C-alpha positions as CSV (number, residue, x, y, z in Angstrom):
1,X,-70.2,-2.8,-15.1
2,X,-70.9,-4.4,-18.5
3,X,-69.6,-7.9,-18.9
4,X,-67.2,-7.2,-21.7
5,X,-65.8,-4.1,-19.8
6,X,-65.3,-6.2,-16.6
7,X,-63.4,-8.9,-18.6
8,X,-61.2,-6.2,-20.1
9,X,-60.5,-4.8,-16.7
10,X,-59.4,-8.2,-15.4
11,X,-57.2,-8.8,-18.4
12,X,-55.6,-5.4,-17.9
13,X,-55.1,-6.1,-14.2
14,X,-53.4,-9.5,-14.9
15,X,-51.2,-7.8,-17.5
16,X,-50.0,-5.2,-15.1
17,X,-49.4,-7.8,-12.4
18,X,-47.5,-10.1,-14.7
19,X,-45.4,-7.2,-16.0
20,X,-44.5,-6.0,-12.5
21,X,-43.8,-9.6,-11.4
22,X,-41.5,-10.1,-14.3
23,X,-39.7,-6.8,-13.5
24,X,-39.3,-7.8,-9.9
25,X,-37.9,-11.2,-11.0
26,X,-35.5,-9.6,-13.4
27,X,-34.3,-7.1,-10.7
28,X,-33.8,-10.0,-8.2
29,X,-31.8,-11.9,-10.8
30,X,-29.7,-8.9,-11.6
31,X,-28.9,-8.3,-7.9
32,X,-28.1,-12.0,-7.4
33,X,-25.5,-11.8,-10.3
34,X,-24.1,-8.5,-8.9
35,X,-23.6,-10.0,-5.5
36,X,-21.9,-13.1,-7.0
37,X,-19.6,-10.9,-9.0
38,X,-18.7,-8.9,-5.9
39,X,-17.9,-12.2,-4.1
40,X,-15.6,-13.2,-6.9
41,X,-13.8,-9.9,-6.9
42,X,-13.3,-10.1,-3.1
43,X,-11.8,-13.6,-3.6
44,X,-9.4,-12.2,-6.2
45,X,-11.1,-14.4,-8.9
46,X,-10.9,-11.8,-11.6
47,X,-11.3,-14.2,-14.4
48,X,-14.7,-15.5,-13.1
49,X,-15.9,-12.0,-12.1
50,X,-15.2,-10.7,-15.7
51,X,-16.9,-13.7,-17.2
52,X,-20.0,-13.1,-15.1
53,X,-20.0,-9.4,-16.0
54,X,-20.1,-10.3,-19.7
55,X,-23.4,-12.1,-19.2
56,X,-25.2,-9.3,-17.5
57,X,-28.0,-7.5,-19.4
58,X,-28.6,-3.9,-18.2
59,X,-32.1,-2.5,-18.2
60,X,-31.9,0.8,-16.3
61,X,-29.4,3.6,-15.6
62,X,-29.1,2.4,-12.0
63,X,-28.1,-1.1,-13.1
64,X,-25.5,0.4,-15.5
65,X,-24.1,2.4,-12.6
66,X,-23.7,-0.7,-10.5
67,X,-22.0,-2.5,-13.4
68,X,-19.6,0.5,-13.9
69,X,-18.7,0.3,-10.2
70,X,-17.8,-3.4,-10.5
71,X,-15.6,-2.7,-13.6
72,X,-13.9,0.0,-11.6
73,X,-13.3,-2.4,-8.7
74,X,-11.9,-5.0,-11.1
75,X,-9.4,-2.6,-12.6
76,X,-8.3,-1.6,-9.1
77,X,-7.7,-5.3,-8.3
78,X,-5.4,-5.6,-11.3
79,X,-3.8,-2.3,-10.4
80,X,-5.0,-0.2,-13.3
81,X,-6.2,2.9,-11.4
82,X,-6.4,5.1,-14.4
83,X,-8.8,2.7,-16.1
84,X,-10.7,2.2,-12.9
85,X,-11.2,6.0,-12.7
86,X,-12.9,6.0,-16.1
87,X,-15.6,3.6,-14.9
88,X,-16.1,5.3,-11.5
89,X,-16.6,8.7,-13.3
90,X,-19.4,7.1,-15.4
91,X,-21.4,6.7,-12.2
92,X,-20.4,10.1,-10.9
93,X,-23.7,11.8,-11.6
94,X,-26.0,9.1,-10.1
95,X,-29.0,10.2,-8.0
96,X,-28.7,7.0,-5.9
97,X,-26.9,7.9,-2.6
98,X,-25.5,4.4,-2.0
99,X,-24.0,4.3,-5.5
100,X,-22.7,7.9,-5.1
101,X,-21.0,7.0,-1.9
102,X,-19.4,3.8,-3.4
103,X,-18.3,5.9,-6.4
104,X,-16.5,8.3,-4.1
105,X,-14.8,5.4,-2.3
106,X,-13.5,4.1,-5.6
107,X,-12.2,7.5,-6.6
108,X,-10.6,8.0,-3.2
109,X,-8.8,4.6,-3.7
110,X,-7.7,5.7,-7.2
111,X,-6.3,9.0,-6.0
112,X,-4.5,7.3,-3.0
113,X,-2.8,4.9,-5.4
114,X,-1.8,7.8,-7.7
115,X,-0.3,9.7,-4.7
116,X,-2.9,12.5,-5.0
117,X,-3.4,12.7,-1.2
118,X,-5.5,15.9,-1.1
119,X,-8.0,14.4,-3.6
120,X,-8.1,11.1,-1.9
121,X,-9.0,12.8,1.4
122,X,-11.7,14.9,-0.3
123,X,-13.4,11.9,-2.0
124,X,-13.2,9.8,1.2
125,X,-14.8,12.6,3.3
126,X,-17.5,13.0,0.6
127,X,-18.3,9.3,0.8
128,X,-18.5,9.4,4.6
129,X,-20.8,12.5,4.5
130,X,-23.3,10.5,2.4
131,X,-23.0,7.2,4.2
132,X,-21.1,7.0,7.5
133,X,-21.7,3.3,7.8
134,X,-19.0,2.4,5.2
135,X,-15.7,1.3,6.7
136,X,-13.4,1.6,3.6
137,X,-13.5,5.4,3.2
138,X,-12.5,5.8,6.9
139,X,-9.6,3.4,6.4
140,X,-8.5,5.3,3.2
141,X,-8.7,8.5,5.2
142,X,-6.5,7.1,7.9
143,X,-4.0,5.9,5.3
144,X,-3.9,9.2,3.5
145,X,-3.4,11.1,6.8
146,X,-0.6,8.8,7.8
147,X,1.3,9.1,4.5
148,X,1.5,12.8,4.9
149,X,2.5,12.6,8.5
150,X,-0.8,13.4,10.3
151,X,-0.3,10.4,12.6
152,X,-2.6,11.5,15.5
153,X,-5.5,12.1,13.2
154,X,-5.0,8.7,11.6
155,X,-4.8,6.9,14.9
156,X,-8.0,8.6,16.2
157,X,-9.8,7.4,13.0
158,X,-8.6,3.9,13.5
159,X,-9.3,3.7,17.2
160,X,-12.9,4.9,16.5
161,X,-13.3,2.2,13.9
162,X,-11.9,-0.4,16.3
163,X,-14.3,0.5,19.0
164,X,-17.2,-0.1,16.7
165,X,-15.8,-2.9,14.6
166,X,-13.6,-5.2,16.7
167,X,-14.5,-8.2,14.6
168,X,-13.6,-6.6,11.3
169,X,-10.3,-7.9,9.8
170,X,-9.7,-4.9,7.6
171,X,-9.8,-2.7,10.7
172,X,-7.5,-5.0,12.6
173,X,-5.1,-5.0,9.7
174,X,-5.2,-1.3,9.4
175,X,-4.4,-0.8,13.1
176,X,-1.6,-3.4,12.9
177,X,-0.2,-1.7,9.8
178,X,-0.2,1.7,11.5
179,X,1.9,0.5,14.4
180,X,4.2,-1.4,12.0
181,X,4.7,1.7,10.0
182,X,6.2,3.4,13.0
183,X,8.5,0.6,14.0
184,X,6.3,-0.9,16.7
185,X,6.0,-4.4,15.3
186,X,5.5,-5.9,18.8
187,X,2.3,-3.8,19.1
188,X,1.3,-4.8,15.5
189,X,1.7,-8.5,16.3
190,X,-0.2,-8.2,19.6
191,X,-3.1,-6.5,17.8
192,X,-3.4,-9.3,15.2
193,X,-2.9,-12.1,17.8
194,X,-5.7,-10.6,19.8
195,X,-7.9,-10.4,16.7
196,X,-7.3,-14.1,16.1
197,X,-8.8,-14.8,19.5
198,X,-12.0,-13.3,18.1
199,X,-11.7,-14.9,14.6
200,X,-9.3,-17.9,15.0
201,X,-9.2,-18.9,11.3
202,X,-9.0,-15.5,9.6
203,X,-6.6,-16.1,6.7
204,X,-5.9,-12.4,6.1
205,X,-4.7,-11.9,9.7
206,X,-2.6,-15.1,9.7
207,X,-0.9,-14.1,6.4
208,X,0.0,-10.7,7.7
209,X,1.2,-12.2,11.0
210,X,3.5,-14.5,9.1
211,X,5.0,-11.6,7.3
212,X,5.5,-9.6,10.5
213,X,7.1,-12.6,12.3
214,X,9.5,-13.2,9.4
215,X,10.5,-9.5,9.3
216,X,11.2,-9.5,13.0
217,X,13.3,-12.6,12.9
218,X,10.9,-15.2,14.2
219,X,11.3,-17.8,11.4
220,X,9.4,-20.6,13.3
221,X,6.3,-18.4,13.9
222,X,6.4,-17.1,10.3
223,X,6.4,-20.6,8.9
224,X,3.7,-21.8,11.3
225,X,1.2,-19.1,10.1
226,X,2.2,-19.2,6.5
227,X,1.7,-23.0,6.4
228,X,-1.8,-22.6,7.9
229,X,-2.6,-20.1,5.1
230,X,-1.1,-22.5,2.5
231,X,-3.3,-25.4,3.7
232,X,-6.5,-23.2,3.5
233,X,-5.8,-22.3,-0.1
234,X,-4.8,-25.9,-0.9
235,X,-8.1,-27.2,0.5
236,X,-10.1,-24.6,-1.5
237,X,-8.1,-25.4,-4.7
238,X,-6.9,-21.8,-5.1
239,X,-4.0,-22.8,-7.2
240,X,-2.6,-19.3,-7.7
241,X,-2.3,-18.7,-3.9
242,X,-1.0,-22.2,-3.3
243,X,1.9,-21.7,-5.8
244,X,2.6,-18.2,-4.5
245,X,2.8,-19.2,-0.8
246,X,4.7,-22.5,-1.5
247,X,7.3,-20.4,-3.3
248,X,7.6,-18.1,-0.3
249,X,8.0,-21.0,2.2
250,X,10.6,-22.8,0.1
251,X,12.6,-19.6,-0.3
252,X,13.3,-19.6,3.4
253,X,13.1,-23.3,4.2
254,X,13.8,-25.5,1.1
255,X,13.0,-28.8,2.8
256,X,10.0,-27.6,4.8
257,X,7.4,-29.8,3.0
258,X,9.6,-32.9,3.6
259,X,9.2,-32.4,7.4
260,X,5.5,-31.5,7.9
261,X,2.8,-34.1,8.3
262,X,-0.3,-34.2,6.1
263,X,-3.0,-32.3,7.9
264,X,-6.5,-31.0,7.5
265,X,-6.8,-27.6,6.1
266,X,-8.5,-24.6,7.5
267,X,-11.9,-24.2,5.8
268,X,-13.9,-21.1,5.8
269,X,-15.4,-20.6,2.3
270,X,-15.0,-22.6,-0.8
271,X,-13.0,-20.2,-3.0
272,X,-12.8,-20.4,-6.7
273,X,-9.6,-21.3,-8.5
274,X,-7.8,-18.1,-9.4
275,X,-5.6,-17.9,-12.4
276,X,-3.7,-14.7,-12.5
277,X,-4.9,-13.4,-15.9
278,X,-5.9,-10.0,-16.9
279,X,-9.0,-10.8,-18.8
280,X,-10.1,-7.3,-19.5
281,X,-9.0,-5.2,-22.4
282,X,-7.5,-2.0,-21.4
283,X,-5.4,0.8,-22.8
284,X,-1.7,0.8,-21.8
285,X,-0.6,4.2,-20.7
286,X,2.8,5.5,-19.9
287,X,3.7,5.4,-16.2
288,X,0.4,3.7,-15.1
289,X,1.2,2.0,-11.9
290,X,1.9,-1.7,-12.4
291,X,2.0,-3.3,-9.0
292,X,4.4,-6.2,-9.0
293,X,5.4,-8.8,-6.4
294,X,8.9,-9.8,-5.1
295,X,9.9,-13.3,-6.1
296,X,11.8,-13.9,-2.8
297,X,11.0,-13.7,0.9
298,X,12.9,-10.6,2.1
299,X,13.8,-10.2,5.8
300,X,15.4,-6.8,5.8
301,X,13.9,-3.6,4.5
302,X,15.0,0.0,3.8
303,X,14.3,2.9,1.6
304,X,16.1,4.6,-1.3
305,X,15.7,7.0,-4.2
306,X,16.4,6.8,-7.9
307,X,19.2,8.8,-9.5
308,X,21.4,8.9,-12.6
309,X,18.6,8.9,-15.2
310,X,16.9,5.9,-13.6
311,X,19.9,3.6,-13.7
312,X,20.9,3.6,-10.0
313,X,19.4,3.8,-6.5
314,X,21.0,5.4,-3.4
315,X,20.3,3.8,-0.1
316,X,22.2,3.1,3.3
317,X,25.0,0.6,3.4
318,X,23.7,-1.1,6.5
319,X,20.4,-1.8,4.7
320,X,22.1,-4.1,2.1
321,X,25.0,-5.4,4.2
322,X,25.2,-9.2,3.9
323,X,22.5,-9.4,1.2
324,X,21.9,-12.5,-0.8
325,X,19.3,-10.9,-3.0
326,X,18.2,-7.2,-3.4
327,X,15.2,-5.8,-5.3
328,X,13.6,-2.4,-5.2
329,X,10.0,-1.2,-5.9
330,X,9.1,2.4,-6.5
331,X,5.9,4.1,-5.4
332,X,4.2,3.2,-8.6
333,X,4.8,-0.5,-7.8
334,X,7.4,-1.2,-10.5
335,X,10.1,-3.7,-9.4
336,X,13.7,-4.0,-10.5
337,X,16.4,-6.4,-9.3
338,X,19.5,-4.7,-8.0
339,X,23.2,-5.3,-7.2
340,X,25.7,-3.3,-5.2
341,X,27.7,-1.0,-7.4
342,X,29.6,0.8,-4.6
343,X,29.6,1.6,-0.9
344,X,30.9,4.3,1.5
345,X,31.4,2.9,5.0
346,X,32.4,6.3,6.2
347,X,29.0,7.8,5.3
348,X,26.9,4.6,5.4
349,X,25.9,4.9,1.8
350,X,25.4,2.4,-1.0
351,X,24.8,2.6,-4.7
352,X,22.6,0.0,-6.3
353,X,22.7,-0.7,-10.0
354,X,19.4,-1.8,-11.5
355,X,19.0,-4.6,-13.9
356,X,15.8,-2.9,-15.3
357,X,16.3,0.9,-15.2
358,X,13.4,3.2,-14.4
359,X,12.0,5.9,-16.6
360,X,14.4,8.9,-16.6
361,X,11.6,11.1,-15.2
362,X,11.6,9.0,-12.0
363,X,15.2,10.0,-11.1
364,X,16.1,12.8,-8.8
365,X,18.5,14.9,-10.9
366,X,21.8,16.3,-9.6
367,X,20.4,19.8,-10.0
368,X,17.9,19.1,-7.2
369,X,20.6,18.3,-4.7
370,X,21.0,21.1,-2.1
371,X,23.0,21.5,1.1
372,X,21.0,21.5,4.3
373,X,20.5,24.7,6.3
374,X,19.6,24.9,10.0
375,X,16.1,25.8,10.8
376,X,14.7,24.8,7.4
377,X,11.5,22.7,7.3
378,X,12.1,19.3,5.8
379,X,10.3,16.0,5.1
380,X,11.6,12.5,5.6
381,X,10.1,10.1,3.0
382,X,10.4,6.4,3.1
383,X,9.0,3.0,4.0
384,X,9.2,2.6,7.8
385,X,9.4,-1.2,8.4
386,X,6.6,-2.9,6.4
387,X,4.8,0.3,5.7
388,X,1.2,1.2,6.3
389,X,-0.9,-1.4,4.5
390,X,2.0,-3.1,2.9
391,X,5.1,-1.7,1.4
392,X,3.9,-0.3,-1.8
393,X,3.6,3.4,-0.8
394,X,5.9,5.6,1.2
395,X,5.2,7.7,4.3
396,X,6.1,11.3,5.1
397,X,7.1,12.8,8.4
398,X,7.8,16.5,8.9
399,X,10.3,18.3,11.0
400,X,13.2,20.8,10.9
401,X,16.9,20.7,10.4
402,X,18.1,21.3,14.0
403,X,21.9,21.0,13.6
404,X,24.3,20.9,10.6
405,X,27.8,19.7,11.3
406,X,30.9,20.6,9.2
407,X,31.6,18.8,6.0
408,X,34.1,16.4,7.6
409,X,31.3,15.0,9.7
410,X,28.9,14.9,6.7
411,X,25.8,14.7,8.8
412,X,23.0,16.8,10.2
413,X,20.2,16.3,12.7
414,X,16.5,16.6,12.0
415,X,13.4,16.3,14.1
416,X,11.7,14.2,11.4
417,X,10.8,10.6,12.5
418,X,13.4,8.2,11.1
419,X,12.3,4.6,12.0
420,X,13.5,1.2,11.0
421,X,12.9,1.0,7.3
422,X,13.4,4.7,6.7
423,X,17.2,4.3,6.3
424,X,18.4,5.3,2.9
425,X,15.3,7.4,2.2
426,X,15.6,11.0,1.1
427,X,15.2,14.2,3.2
428,X,13.4,16.8,1.1
429,X,13.0,20.5,1.8
430,X,9.7,22.2,1.0
431,X,11.2,23.4,-2.3
432,X,11.3,19.8,-3.3
433,X,15.1,19.6,-3.2
434,X,17.1,16.7,-1.8
435,X,19.1,17.9,1.2
436,X,20.1,14.5,2.8
437,X,19.7,10.8,3.3
438,X,18.1,9.2,6.4
439,X,20.5,7.0,8.4
440,X,19.3,6.5,12.0
441,X,17.6,7.8,15.1
442,X,19.7,9.0,18.0
443,X,20.0,6.4,20.8
444,X,18.0,8.2,23.5
445,X,18.9,5.7,26.2
446,X,22.7,6.1,25.6
447,X,22.5,9.9,25.5
448,X,20.5,10.0,28.7
449,X,23.0,7.6,30.4
450,X,26.0,9.7,29.3
451,X,24.6,13.2,29.7
452,X,21.8,12.9,32.2
453,X,19.5,14.7,29.7
454,X,16.4,13.2,28.0
455,X,16.8,14.1,24.3
456,X,13.9,14.9,22.0
457,X,13.2,12.7,19.0
458,X,16.1,13.3,16.6
459,X,17.1,11.7,13.4
460,X,20.6,11.5,11.8
461,X,21.0,12.2,8.1
462,X,23.8,12.3,5.6
463,X,24.2,15.5,3.7
464,X,23.3,15.1,0.0
465,X,26.6,16.8,-1.0
466,X,28.4,13.7,0.3
467,X,27.4,12.2,-3.1
468,X,29.3,14.8,-5.0
469,X,32.1,12.3,-5.8
470,X,29.7,10.2,-7.7
471,X,27.4,12.9,-9.1
472,X,29.0,16.1,-10.3
473,X,26.9,19.1,-9.5
474,X,27.1,22.7,-8.3
475,X,26.6,23.0,-4.6
476,X,23.8,25.3,-3.5
477,X,22.2,26.1,-0.2
478,X,18.5,26.9,-0.3
479,X,16.7,28.9,2.4
480,X,14.0,30.4,0.2
481,X,10.3,30.4,1.0
482,X,8.6,27.0,0.6
483,X,7.0,26.3,-2.7
484,X,5.1,23.2,-2.0
485,X,2.9,21.6,0.7
486,X,3.3,18.0,2.0
487,X,0.6,16.5,-0.3
488,X,2.2,18.1,-3.4
489,X,5.7,16.9,-2.5
490,X,4.3,13.4,-1.8
491,X,2.8,13.2,-5.3
492,X,6.0,14.7,-6.9
493,X,8.2,12.2,-5.1
494,X,6.1,9.0,-5.3
495,X,7.7,7.6,-8.5
496,X,11.2,8.5,-7.3
497,X,11.2,6.8,-3.8
498,X,11.9,3.0,-3.6
499,X,11.2,0.3,-1.1
500,X,14.4,-1.8,-0.7
501,X,13.8,-5.5,-0.1
502,X,16.8,-7.5,1.0
503,X,17.2,-11.2,1.7
504,X,19.8,-11.8,4.4
505,X,20.8,-15.2,5.5
506,X,19.6,-15.6,9.1
507,X,21.5,-18.8,9.8
């Protein structure tokens, strides 16, 4: 090879090497930044995550897809699912299987929050079909199945996850949440206590245990675990969480911090200070879910539904009896403080007046009240105990109206599950009409002792027409063919159903 040609070849080779080396370095730097942003999102440090995202330079379509996913995740964190959906859809046509699977997870989460259960299930299943290693779509699938009453399917999914992921806190929380949703808080507590034997300083598990103990009346245990969580965040200088948890503790024990010794905090990871700021520009849209937090530690819960053009809520009287504070939150996450406007001891009903009325479209109008009819399929919708994965979304159970008593009784029996926390929630037929209000479950033990027969699961409900003295409407009985399926009714009713949080003095 001539000397000049050989030199040219070496120069060309060095150029190619240096270019590839530079590209590799840039790719590595990009991935490092992406991983750091992901870490900040997981730590709820939205301000820092957003700042880091603003410094990223995108060189390829794949990198842009990864950035879009992060923006979607951020908007989910600040509960802007409509905006999150816009970013997930930008990555919808990717050819990268991992990105595609993550996109479907994001879209499944969006649809779950919007109450579009069928679509949430579809996206979760599509994600699993691409990459079965991801845990989140399986958890989303279990949540979706639970919310429309497919309890066995949900439990099978969660048990399979637990068999393979015993050390995963999200799986442990999911299983505990499942049992809590169906009024088995003892089992929920046991599951989380057992998980802490595997991971003794897991903050997520401790925080949920504190909430469960408080709701089941164990104040000492609730404070014990909440204080451990508080010390962790104090050590890691997470000021937002410190203030939030301190407020919770003081709401139930005003002099708590005067009594506790100074102690060393739990330390897992150094978390960044999180200031609750929405640092992203976004378009405000009507009725976009705005998840809010209660500003007091409630220790009694129930369900209800919005009426009278969004100004009032109907619930059970026993839910709010002895209340010091009452607040409600609908399925879109919007909170309003409430006060008792009227009660009916005869029918165990209460009317709550809202200090911040809901949108008129969120109310169940009087024209949608119908008398119950025996043999008709119905759905019980409410927030059993703490609810599956928190109390921000209702759960459906399906059954039939088995017995309607005369008007003087004002009640009927249904095979739908009515657990603790369901009280005050609506009973809806498959035409989407209100036929009753959940009250209680029959006392199986007492019935067996008095009759010698073992009863089937049976719920007691108040007829919706018992509200006729408050809301003037024409009584109708509907036995027509069903118009909707469970998923459709769930989406239709999501803004109308409220979680009722009540602080009752336990002293």
